C-alpha positions in Angstrom: -13.8 84.1 127.6 -15.5 87.5 127.4 -19.2 88.0 128.2 -21.5 87.9 125.3 -22.1 91.6 124.3 -24.7 92.9 121.9 -23.6 95.2 119.1 -25.7 97.2 116.7 -24.0 98.0 113.4 -25.8 100.4 111.1 -24.0 100.3 107.7 -25.4 100.7 104.2 -22.4 99.1 102.5 -23.6 95.5 102.6 -20.1 94.1 102.1 -18.5 96.1 104.9 -21.5 95.4 107.1 -21.2 91.7 106.6 -17.4 91.8 107.1 -17.8 93.6 110.4 -20.6 91.3 111.5 -18.7 88.1 110.6 -15.6 89.3 112.4 -17.4 90.3 115.6 -19.5 87.1 115.6 -16.3 85.1 115.3 -15.2 86.9 118.5 -18.4 85.8 120.3 -20.4 89.0 120.1 -24.0 89.1 119.2 -24.5 91.4 116.2 -27.5 93.1 114.7 -26.9 94.6 111.2 -29.2 97.3 109.9 -28.9 98.9 106.4 -30.3 102.4 107.1 -30.7 104.9 110.0 -34.4 104.3 110.5 -34.2 100.5 110.8 -31.2 101.0 113.1 -33.3 103.3 115.4 -36.2 100.8 115.4 -33.8 98.0 116.4 -32.3 100.2 119.1 -35.8 100.8 120.6 -36.6 97.1 120.7 -33.4 95.7 122.1 -30.6 96.6 124.4 -27.1 97.1 122.9 -23.8 97.5 124.6 -22.3 99.5 121.7 -23.5 101.0 118.5 -21.3 101.3 115.4 -22.8 103.8 113.0 -22.0 104.9 109.5 -22.2 108.7 109.0 -23.8 108.7 105.5 -26.9 106.5 105.7 -30.2 106.4 103.8 -33.4 107.6 105.6 -31.5 109.1 108.6 -27.8 110.0 108.8 -25.5 108.6 111.5 -25.3 111.9 113.4 -29.1 112.2 113.7 -29.3 108.6 114.6 -26.7 109.0 117.4 -28.6 112.0 118.8 -31.9 110.0 118.8 -30.2 107.1 120.5 -28.6 109.3 123.1 -32.0 110.7 124.0 -33.2 107.2 124.9 -30.0 105.9 126.5 
């Protein structure tokens, strides 16, 4: 059994986001799903994640900008 890892998914397509979240949770990962770049960044600042899965085209902040801002923190 793998250790419980925290994953941040930032995806504005709600169907794809829930599909990814359901699959990862079925594999015993803890998942936080955010619908836009700004809420993804706020979640990242409040919690520790082992991996982030980011969409590129997001409302409020694109995935490249979000990745750069995350990288500055961790």
